[in-house]
C-alpha positions, -999 to 999 in steps of 0.1 A, spaced: 0 0 0 12 35 -8 26 51 23 39 83 7 22 106 -18 42 126 -44 26 160 -47 28 156 -85 19 119 -86 -1 111 -118 -37 96 -113 -57 77 -137 -95 86 -140 -116 56 -150 -151 70 -157 -153 107 -165 -190 111 -159 -206 136 -136 -189 125 -104 -157 113 -121 -152 147 -138 -156 165 -104 -131 142 -86 -106 143 -114 -109 181 -117 -100 185 -80 -71 162 -83 -57 183 -111 -63 214 -89 -42 197 -63 -13 195 -88 -17 159 -99 -14 150 -137 -48 134 -144 -50 108 -171 -86 102 -184 -91 66 -195 -117 57 -221 -131 58 -256 -142 95 -255 -115 120 -259 -113 146 -231 -86 172 -228 -99 192 -199 -122 188 -169 -146 217 -161 -166 222 -130 -193 248 -128 -209 258 -95 -224 289 -78 -192 307 -80 -185 302 -117 -166 278 -140 -130 264 -136 -112 241 -159 -80 220 -156 -61 204 -185 -58 166 -185 -43 139 -207 -64 113 -224 -56 77 -233 -79 53 -253 -67 19 -242 -51 4 -212 -21 -3 -233 -16 35 -237 -17 41 -200 17 51 -185 27 37 -151 5 51 -123 0 40 -87 -33 56 -82 -67 55 -100 -101 69 -93 -129 44 -104 -161 63 -111 -180 41 -136 -215 29 -126 -218 -4 -107 -229 -24 -137 -199 -12 -157 -173 -23 -132 -162 -54 -152 -154 -32 -182 -128 -14 -161 -109 -46 -153 -81 -41 -179 -75 -6 -166 -75 -17 -130 -51 -46 -137 -24 -20 -146 -22 -8 -110 7 -21 -89 4 -38 -55 18 -7 -38 -9 15 -54 -45 23 -46 -78 28 -63 -104 52 -50 -138 35 -57 -163 64 -61 -193 41 -67 -227 37 -50 -236 6 -28 -222 -10 2 -198 -36 -13 -171 -16 -31 -143 -37 -18 -159 -70 -26 -169 -57 -61 -135 -42 -71 -110 -61 -50 -108 -92 -74 -99 -69 -103 -68 -52 -90 -36 -59 -70 -39 -23 -56 -56 -14 -23 -92 -7 -27 -104 25 -9 -142 29 -8 -154 65 -11 -188 78 -2 -196 108 -23 -219 134 -5 -219 155 -37 -244 165 -62 -230 166 -98 -247 168 -131 -229 161 -164 -237 190 -188 -212 180 -215 -180 158 -221 -157 165 -192 -180 193 -178 -200 188 -146 -223 212 -127 -219 209 -89 -245 220 -63 -232 226 -28 -242 200 -1 -217 211 25 -198 178 24 -174 161 1 -163 124 2 -160 100 31 -132 74 32 -121 49 58 -99 61 86 -71 37 77 -39 39 56 -57 39 23 -82 66 34 -56 88 48 -35 85 16 -66 96 -4 -69 127 19 -32 135 11 -39 131 -27 -66 157 -24 -46 180 -1 -50 216 -14 -77 207 -39 -106 224 -21 -125 190 -18 -136 180 17 -123 145 25 -136 131 57 -121 99 73 -146 76 91 -138 51 118 -170 32 110 -173 32 72 -199 4 73 -223 26 92 -215 56 70 -221 34 39 -256 24 51 -264 60 59 -253 70 23 -274 40 10 -305 55 26 -300 87 5 -295 66 -27 -325 43 -20 -347 73 -14 -336 99 -39 -323 78 -68 -354 56 -69 -380 83 -65 -365 108 -89 -361 80 -115 -397 69 -111 -413 103 -111 -389 120 -136 -387 148 -111 -357 165 -93 -353 168 -56 -383 191 -53 -404 160 -54 -397 155 -16 -419 186 -11 -448 163 -21 -464 149 11 -472 115 -6 -436 111 -19 -422 123 14 -441 96 31 -427 70 8 -392 84 13 -396 79 50 -408 43 46 -379 36 24 -355 50 49 -370 32 78 -370 -2 60 -333 3 49 -323 11 85 -342 -19 98 -323 -41 74 -290 -25 85 -297 -33 121 -305 -69 113 -271 -70 96 -254 -57 128 -251 -20 118 -262 5 145 -284 26 122 -314 38 142 -349 47 128 -344 82 142 -311 86 123 -329 74 91 -355 101 96 -328 127 101 -312 118 68 -344 122 49 -350 156 66 -314 166 56 -318 158 20 -353 174 20 -336 207 28 -312 205 -1 -315 226 -33 -348 214 -49 -332 217 -83 -307 190 -75 -308 159 -98 -297 123 -91 -276 99 -111 -305 76 -118 -327 104 -130 -299 114 -153 -294 79 -165 -331 74 -172 -333 106 -191 -303 96 -212 -316 61 -218 -288 44 -199 -291 13 -176 -302 21 -140 -285 12 -108 -315 1 -89 -303 -35 -85 -271 -23 -69 -289 0 -45 -323 -14 -36 -314 -49 -45 -291 -56 -15 -317 -42 8 -344 -64 -5 -321 -95 -6 -309 -90 30 -344 -82 42 -354 -116 29 -325 -133 45 -330 -116 79 -368 -118 76 -372 -81 80 -404 -67 64 -396 -43 35 -428 -41 14 -422 -5 2 -386 -11 -9 -396 -43 -26 -425 -26 -45 -403 3 -56 -376 -21 -68 -402 -39 -88 -415 -7 -103 -379 3 -113 -373 -30 -129 -405 -26 -148 -395 7 -164 -389 5 -202 -353 0 -211 
């Protein structure tokens, strides 16, 4: 595992979507040469927020064979696209690391078999909307990313030192992952189903469904041994309800663009574990079935 970070260490970006563009942009701001990996050519990463637009130049490579030696990568492809990143991840050395900026609660299990590098899960408390190739719009949430409070997580914090991105280290990433899962289960599913942005939580009927989804997710977490209370689940829904109503979600963007949705990676584990632990989850099960029934 990397114990020292070179201030100008190059970093590969695998997945330059809304979140990947944001994370890569901030690495470039910190002084790291960023290498965008993939079919679509990108020569700069642009972030627009309430204060204006900023851009950072990057290098682009089309194939894993073109990737120069790097010790670090950011993986920001969707859950279902993880296998497509295998050849890129195989380029990382055993003393390197990969920041996995993906949804879900099983990042290590999902990515670990694909790389010799240390897998560092990241929970992104960010709101990003892709407005063009290599260009993302960011809305402030007051938080950044959360990583484990271990060697890998602290190395990530050093990578982003001076970037302006908030990096929090958590001593209990499992609990933090389930808290983030509540947000994804509620916001991604309901925005994708309704075709509405976050203003939909102002609708009393949808707010009630959101509370049910949060409560069921927390109950499953407790059955799995995670100390996530019902009161905390309600607090999370109240917090997201106070966000900018114009915020979008990744699944809403995917549905609008005709891309595959991540419902099986988000609500799927909740429903599966609910069955294993015999925890009632009727609302989550119904919402998952509705998402699966959407036209592809």
